[in-house]
Backbone as CSV, one residue per row, in Angstrom:
resi,resn,N_x,N_y,N_z,CA_x,CA_y,CA_z,C_x,C_y,C_z
1,MET,9.953,12.918,-16.024,9.392,12.798,-14.575,10.395,12.212,-13.619
2,SER,10.520,12.675,-12.386,11.362,12.190,-11.429,10.842,10.953,-10.787
3,GLU,11.768,10.119,-10.366,11.375,8.810,-9.639,10.945,9.196,-8.343
4,LEU,9.836,8.369,-7.888,9.292,8.545,-6.634,10.122,8.142,-5.498
5,SER,10.132,8.685,-4.460,10.969,8.387,-3.268,10.322,7.093,-2.640
6,ARG,11.074,6.511,-1.845,10.505,5.266,-1.190,9.242,5.398,-0.392
7,LEU,9.200,6.624,0.336,7.973,6.979,1.087,6.894,7.370,0.154
8,ASP,6.986,8.005,-0.947,6.050,8.375,-1.925,5.440,7.042,-2.441
9,ARG,6.373,6.223,-2.822,5.923,4.760,-3.454,5.035,4.125,-2.397
10,ALA,5.522,4.109,-1.132,4.751,3.313,-0.069,3.373,4.011,0.036
11,ALA,3.363,5.159,0.010,2.081,5.922,0.206,1.133,5.617,-1.019
12,THR,1.684,5.644,-2.249,0.961,5.307,-3.355,0.364,3.886,-3.464
13,ASN,1.274,2.921,-2.915,0.816,1.517,-2.769,-0.278,1.405,-1.851
14,ILE,-0.202,2.072,-0.712,-1.247,1.922,0.322,-2.520,2.566,-0.119
15,THR,-2.348,3.689,-0.765,-3.680,4.334,-1.367,-4.314,3.442,-2.437
16,GLU,-3.541,2.816,-3.332,-4.039,1.980,-4.278,-4.894,0.832,-3.699
17,VAL,-4.320,0.272,-2.606,-4.942,-0.840,-1.982,-6.262,-0.374,-1.348
18,LYS,-6.144,0.724,-0.621,-7.377,1.405,-0.083,-8.354,1.593,-1.050
19,ARG,-8.107,2.115,-2.250,-9.095,2.359,-3.280,-9.731,0.998,-3.750
20,GLN,-8.828,-0.076,-3.939,-9.261,-1.291,-4.468,-10.287,-1.913,-3.543
21,LEU,-9.932,-1.954,-2.248,-10.897,-2.447,-1.218,-12.055,-1.754,-1.002
22,LEU,-12.137,-0.348,-1.085,-13.307,0.423,-0.999,-14.300,0.150,-2.316
23,ASP,-13.572,0.011,-3.362,-14.346,-0.256,-4.627,-14.984,-1.511,-4.520
24,ALA,-14.300,-2.524,-4.032,-14.902,-3.920,-3.973,-16.017,-3.882,-2.917
25,ALA,-15.997,-3.106,-1.774,-16.842,-3.134,-0.832,-18.084,-2.272,-1.213
26,ALA,-17.958,-1.280,-1.965,-19.051,-0.320,-2.270,-19.806,-0.949,-3.390
27,PHE,-19.215,-1.683,-4.275,-19.908,-2.222,-5.540,-20.097,-3.763,-5.489
28,GLY,-19.779,-4.390,-4.366,-19.993,-5.933,-4.198,-19.028,-6.682,-5.149
29,LYS,-17.925,-6.098,-5.451,-17.105,-6.796,-6.330,-16.176,-7.804,-5.468
30,HIS,-15.822,-8.928,-6.088,-15.028,-10.021,-5.412,-13.667,-9.968,-5.912
31,LEU,-12.799,-9.929,-5.037,-11.293,-9.878,-5.350,-10.833,-11.520,-5.271
32,THR,-10.006,-11.838,-6.215,-9.461,-13.146,-6.293,-8.405,-13.390,-5.296
33,PRO,-8.108,-14.556,-4.996,-6.995,-14.858,-3.947,-5.742,-14.074,-4.446
34,GLU,-5.359,-14.153,-5.745,-4.202,-13.465,-6.145,-4.247,-12.002,-5.989
35,GLN,-5.287,-11.406,-6.246,-5.486,-9.872,-5.999,-5.349,-9.582,-4.547
36,LEU,-5.876,-10.364,-3.693,-5.801,-10.154,-2.227,-4.333,-10.322,-1.762
37,GLU,-3.637,-11.269,-2.272,-2.314,-11.514,-2.009,-1.466,-10.415,-2.512
38,ASN,-1.635,-9.861,-3.676,-0.882,-8.674,-4.102,-1.151,-7.506,-3.293
39,ALA,-2.332,-7.250,-2.917,-2.714,-6.116,-2.082,-2.032,-6.239,-0.706
40,ALA,-1.965,-7.527,-0.093,-1.274,-7.645,1.085,0.240,-7.402,0.979
41,GLY,0.729,-7.716,-0.167,2.251,-7.573,-0.338,2.456,-5.950,-0.385
42,LYS,1.582,-5.212,-1.061,1.794,-3.832,-1.142,1.673,-3.152,0.198
43,LEU,0.713,-3.648,1.018,0.503,-3.076,2.331,1.845,-3.415,3.219
44,ASP,2.290,-4.669,3.109,3.389,-5.108,3.827,4.582,-4.196,3.474
45,GLU,4.901,-3.986,2.220,6.046,-3.150,1.846,5.901,-1.677,2.259
46,GLY,4.655,-1.221,2.018,4.468,0.158,2.488,4.668,0.387,3.997
47,LEU,4.065,-0.456,4.743,4.266,-0.512,6.390,5.708,-0.631,6.630
48,ARG,6.371,-1.534,5.988,7.880,-1.815,6.347,8.590,-0.500,5.996
49,ILE,8.281,0.143,5.003,9.057,1.360,4.535,8.758,2.460,5.589
50,TYR,7.471,2.642,6.002,7.089,3.754,7.026,7.792,3.448,8.287
51,THR,7.895,2.121,8.713,8.438,1.658,9.901,9.946,1.971,9.929
52,GLU,10.557,1.595,8.920,12.065,1.925,8.794,12.291,3.369,8.872
53,ASN,11.486,4.132,8.258,11.606,5.518,8.205,11.549,6.229,9.615
54,LEU,10.352,5.726,10.317,10.171,6.207,11.646,11.360,5.839,12.538
55,ARG,11.821,4.664,12.491,12.924,4.236,13.381,14.205,4.941,13.129
56,GLY,14.387,5.502,11.836,15.600,6.190,11.595,15.500,7.758,12.017
57,ARG,14.462,8.115,12.386,14.327,9.527,12.860,14.582,9.673,14.446
58,PRO,15.192,10.722,14.612,15.407,11.092,16.105,14.090,11.346,16.805
59,ARG,14.034,11.028,18.117,12.711,11.355,18.823,12.765,12.679,19.495
């Protein structure tokens, strides 16, 4: 299996966080501070990669 590109990995991370938050909201699950911190880190990395990619493209 080929390695995911940076953009694919960013999209995967953001989707994982979205699913985790939706699952918690839908079923009344509580996320620990550590889980929330990990989710925030995934979002931060994903958004940084998207931003870098957009800045590198001609307008």
